[in-house]
C-alpha positions as CSV (number, residue, x, y, z in Angstrom):
1,M,-5.9,-9.3,-31.5
2,K,-5.5,-10.3,-27.8
3,K,-3.5,-13.2,-26.6
4,L,-5.0,-16.4,-24.3
5,G,-5.3,-15.1,-20.5
6,E,-5.1,-11.3,-21.6
7,N,-6.7,-8.7,-19.8
8,V,-5.7,-4.9,-20.8
9,Y,-7.2,-1.5,-19.6
10,L,-6.2,1.5,-20.7
11,D,-7.7,5.4,-19.8
12,N,-7.8,7.4,-22.9
13,T,-4.9,9.9,-22.4
14,I,-2.5,6.5,-22.3
15,K,-4.6,5.3,-25.6
16,R,-3.8,8.2,-27.5
17,Q,0.3,7.9,-26.5
18,L,0.4,4.2,-27.9
19,S,0.7,3.1,-31.4
20,A,-2.2,1.4,-32.8
21,S,0.0,-1.0,-35.1
22,R,1.4,-3.3,-31.8
23,P,-0.5,-4.9,-29.0
24,A,-0.6,-2.4,-26.0
25,F,0.1,-4.7,-23.6
26,D,3.7,-5.5,-25.4
27,Q,4.1,-1.6,-25.4
28,L,3.7,-1.1,-21.7
29,M,5.8,-4.0,-20.8
30,A,8.6,-2.8,-22.9
31,L,8.6,0.8,-21.3
32,R,12.1,1.9,-19.8
33,G,12.6,4.8,-17.6
34,E,14.3,5.8,-13.8
35,P,14.5,2.7,-12.2
36,F,13.3,2.8,-8.4
37,R,13.1,-0.8,-7.4
38,A,14.0,-4.8,-8.9
39,Q,12.9,-7.5,-7.0
40,D,11.1,-10.7,-7.2
41,G,10.3,-10.6,-10.9
42,R,9.2,-7.4,-10.6
43,V,10.4,-3.9,-11.6
44,T,9.1,-0.5,-10.8
45,Q,10.5,2.4,-13.0
46,R,9.3,6.3,-13.5
47,V,8.5,6.9,-16.9
48,L,7.1,9.7,-18.7
49,L,4.3,9.7,-21.5
50,G,3.3,12.7,-23.3
51,G,5.0,14.9,-21.1
52,K,2.8,13.2,-18.0
53,S,5.0,11.4,-15.2
54,Y,4.0,8.0,-14.3
55,F,5.1,4.9,-12.1
56,I,4.9,1.4,-13.6
57,K,5.3,-2.0,-12.1
58,Q,6.1,-4.5,-14.2
59,H,5.9,-8.2,-13.3
60,F,7.7,-10.6,-15.3
61,G,6.7,-14.1,-13.7
62,V,7.8,-15.4,-10.1
63,G,8.6,-18.8,-11.3
64,W,7.7,-22.0,-9.5
65,K,10.3,-22.2,-7.3
66,E,9.2,-18.9,-5.5
67,I,5.5,-19.9,-5.6
68,F,6.4,-23.1,-3.7
69,K,8.7,-21.4,-1.2
70,N,5.9,-19.4,-0.5
71,L,3.4,-21.9,-0.4
72,L,5.4,-24.1,2.4
73,Q,5.8,-20.8,4.4
74,F,2.1,-20.8,4.4
75,R,2.2,-17.6,2.3
76,W,-0.3,-16.6,-0.7
77,P,2.6,-15.5,-3.5
78,V,2.1,-12.4,-5.0
79,L,2.0,-13.4,-8.8
80,G,1.3,-10.4,-10.4
81,A,-0.4,-6.7,-10.3
82,K,-3.9,-8.0,-9.9
83,N,-3.5,-7.3,-6.3
84,E,-2.8,-4.0,-6.8
85,W,-5.7,-3.4,-9.5
86,L,-8.4,-5.1,-7.2
87,A,-7.3,-3.0,-3.9
88,I,-6.9,0.5,-5.7
89,R,-10.5,-0.1,-7.6
90,K,-11.8,-1.1,-3.9
91,L,-10.5,1.7,-2.1
92,Q,-11.4,4.4,-4.4
93,T,-15.2,3.3,-4.0
94,L,-14.3,3.5,0.2
95,G,-13.2,6.9,-0.5
96,V,-9.5,6.4,0.7
97,K,-7.0,8.1,-1.8
98,V,-4.8,6.0,-3.6
99,P,-2.8,6.8,-6.5
100,V,-4.7,6.9,-10.0
101,V,-4.6,3.6,-12.4
102,A,-4.0,4.8,-15.8
103,A,-3.6,1.6,-17.3
104,Y,-3.4,-2.2,-16.2
105,G,-2.7,-5.4,-18.0
106,Q,-2.3,-9.2,-17.2
107,R,-1.4,-12.1,-19.5
108,G,-0.8,-15.9,-19.4
109,L,-2.6,-18.6,-17.6
110,N,0.7,-20.3,-16.1
111,P,1.0,-18.6,-12.7
112,A,4.6,-18.9,-12.8
113,R,5.2,-17.1,-15.9
114,R,2.2,-14.7,-15.8
115,Q,3.2,-11.5,-16.7
116,S,1.3,-7.9,-15.8
117,F,1.8,-4.5,-15.2
118,I,0.0,-1.4,-13.9
119,L,0.6,2.2,-14.7
120,M,-0.5,5.0,-12.2
121,E,-0.3,8.4,-12.3
122,E,2.8,10.2,-10.0
123,L,1.6,11.7,-6.8
124,A,3.4,15.1,-6.7
125,P,4.0,17.1,-4.5
126,V,4.3,14.2,-1.6
127,E,6.4,13.1,1.5
128,S,6.3,9.6,3.0
129,L,5.0,9.9,6.8
130,E,8.4,8.3,7.8
131,S,10.3,11.2,6.7
132,F,7.8,14.0,7.5
133,C,7.4,12.6,11.4
134,K,11.0,11.6,11.8
135,D,12.4,14.6,13.4
136,W,8.9,14.6,16.1
137,L,11.2,12.8,19.0
138,R,13.7,15.5,19.1
139,S,11.3,18.3,17.5
140,P,7.7,18.1,18.7
141,P,5.0,18.7,16.2
142,D,2.0,21.1,16.6
143,V,-0.3,19.1,18.5
144,R,-3.3,19.6,16.2
145,L,-1.4,18.3,13.2
146,K,0.0,15.5,15.2
147,R,-3.7,14.5,16.7
148,E,-5.1,15.2,12.9
149,L,-2.6,12.7,11.3
150,I,-3.2,9.8,13.8
151,E,-6.8,10.0,13.3
152,K,-6.5,9.9,9.9
153,V,-4.2,6.8,10.1
154,A,-6.8,5.1,12.3
155,R,-9.6,5.9,10.0
156,I,-7.8,4.8,6.8
157,A,-6.7,1.5,8.8
158,R,-10.4,1.0,9.8
159,E,-11.9,1.4,6.0
160,L,-9.4,-1.2,5.2
161,H,-10.5,-4.0,8.0
162,R,-13.9,-3.4,7.9
163,N,-14.5,-3.7,4.2
164,G,-12.1,-7.4,3.8
165,I,-9.0,-5.9,3.1
166,N,-5.4,-6.5,4.7
167,H,-2.1,-4.7,3.4
168,R,0.5,-6.5,4.6
169,D,3.5,-3.7,4.1
170,F,1.2,-1.4,6.5
171,Y,4.2,1.0,7.8
172,I,4.0,4.8,7.7
173,C,6.5,5.1,4.6
174,H,3.2,3.9,2.9
175,F,1.1,6.8,3.5
176,L,2.2,9.7,1.4
177,L,1.6,13.3,2.5
178,D,0.3,15.9,-0.1
179,T,2.3,18.9,0.5
180,A,1.2,21.0,-2.2
181,H,-1.9,21.7,0.2
182,E,0.2,23.0,3.6
183,R,-3.3,23.9,5.3
184,D,-4.7,20.6,4.9
185,H,-2.5,17.8,6.1
186,S,-5.2,15.3,6.2
187,R,-5.0,14.5,2.5
188,L,-2.7,11.0,2.9
189,F,-2.7,8.7,0.3
190,L,-2.3,5.1,0.6
191,I,0.3,3.4,-1.9
192,D,2.4,0.0,-2.3
193,L,-0.8,-2.3,-2.3
194,H,0.9,-5.3,-4.4
195,R,0.5,-7.5,-1.6
196,A,-3.0,-6.7,-0.4
197,Q,-5.8,-9.3,-0.2
198,I,-9.4,-9.0,0.1
199,R,-11.7,-10.9,1.3
200,R,-15.4,-10.7,2.4
201,Q,-13.9,-10.0,6.1
202,T,-10.4,-9.4,6.9
203,P,-9.3,-12.4,9.4
204,E,-8.1,-11.3,12.9
205,R,-4.6,-12.3,12.4
206,W,-4.1,-10.5,9.2
207,I,-5.5,-7.0,11.3
208,I,-3.1,-7.7,13.6
209,K,0.0,-7.8,11.5
210,D,-1.2,-4.6,9.7
211,L,-1.6,-2.5,13.1
212,S,1.8,-4.2,14.4
213,G,3.4,-2.9,11.3
214,L,1.7,0.4,11.6
215,Y,3.0,0.3,15.6
216,F,7.1,-0.9,15.0
217,S,7.0,1.9,11.9
218,S,6.2,4.6,14.2
219,R,8.0,3.4,16.9
220,D,10.9,5.8,17.0
221,I,8.9,9.1,16.1
222,G,7.8,10.0,19.6
223,L,3.8,8.8,20.1
224,T,2.8,8.9,23.8
225,Q,1.0,6.4,24.9
226,R,-2.1,9.0,25.2
227,D,-1.6,9.3,21.0
228,L,-1.8,5.3,20.8
229,Y,-4.9,5.6,22.6
230,R,-6.4,8.4,20.1
231,F,-5.2,5.8,17.5
232,I,-7.6,3.1,19.2
233,K,-10.7,5.3,19.5
234,A,-10.5,6.7,15.8
235,Y,-10.0,3.1,15.0
236,T,-12.8,1.5,16.6
237,G,-14.9,4.6,16.7
238,Q,-15.8,4.4,20.1
239,A,-14.8,5.9,23.5
240,L,-11.4,4.4,24.8
241,H,-13.1,2.7,27.6
242,E,-15.2,0.6,25.5
243,A,-12.4,0.3,23.1
244,W,-9.8,-0.9,25.6
245,G,-12.3,-2.7,28.0
246,S,-13.8,-5.5,25.1
247,K,-10.6,-5.7,23.1
248,K,-7.6,-5.3,25.7
249,L,-6.2,-8.6,24.7
250,F,-6.5,-7.8,20.7
251,W,-4.5,-4.9,21.2
252,Q,-2.2,-6.5,23.7
253,K,-1.0,-8.5,20.9
254,V,-0.7,-5.6,18.4
255,R,1.8,-4.1,20.7
256,T,3.6,-7.3,21.5
257,R,4.2,-8.2,17.8
258,G,5.0,-4.4,17.1
259,E,7.8,-4.6,19.5
260,Q,8.8,-7.8,18.3
261,L,9.2,-6.6,15.0
262,Y,11.1,-3.4,16.4
263,S,13.4,-5.9,18.3
264,D,14.3,-8.0,15.3
265,H,14.8,-4.8,13.2
266,T,17.0,-3.2,15.3
267,Q,18.9,-6.6,15.8
268,R,20.0,-6.8,12.3
């Protein structure tokens, strides 16, 4: 029997792995495996179910202190796995490659104590763009490969922002390259969507935040001015003189904020 405020989704594979005598929500919140991250009332683990590898994010409630702290900083707090669940479903309809959700659940009406989880199939074999590109400055990649990846990232960004989505942690480490297809380096997955926001239209300030995050996180991989222009062309779908001419101030804001992020990071 479901408890008040409880919502659970399970695919057929996961249903077969769970006991019928206990609530599915309780079983999935009790899963333990290889820990990857623990912070802000959230634990991320790698688990095995039926011989298959998954990642599960379990949210145990952030508490009123964290909620008020975020609100006082004019930030909407992340209360559970629902953001990621909704963002993944939305991006799937847009053709953006994201992890496959095998199970999702949320329980509780009190936002400070709400519990939730999201179980996703492990993406493997993959490598983050941060890792894949880290030696580009010393050892430049094939020009065609670099262009292909720049344009792919730009098109993913465009799909998000044109459809009312902003990521909030939009760094190249959150793009995973499918390494099983050596001749198809365009197979990119977008991950870590727990802070994503969905609206009818993405506000410009959130678009700038996302794009400046990309700029900051790719600052040390040896991209040229021409590469940045290539990104702008792919992102806007316009010729450079149109994209730059009509939105020059916008792109200057992206670069200025990206440089500030980089400066703050290097001074830590």
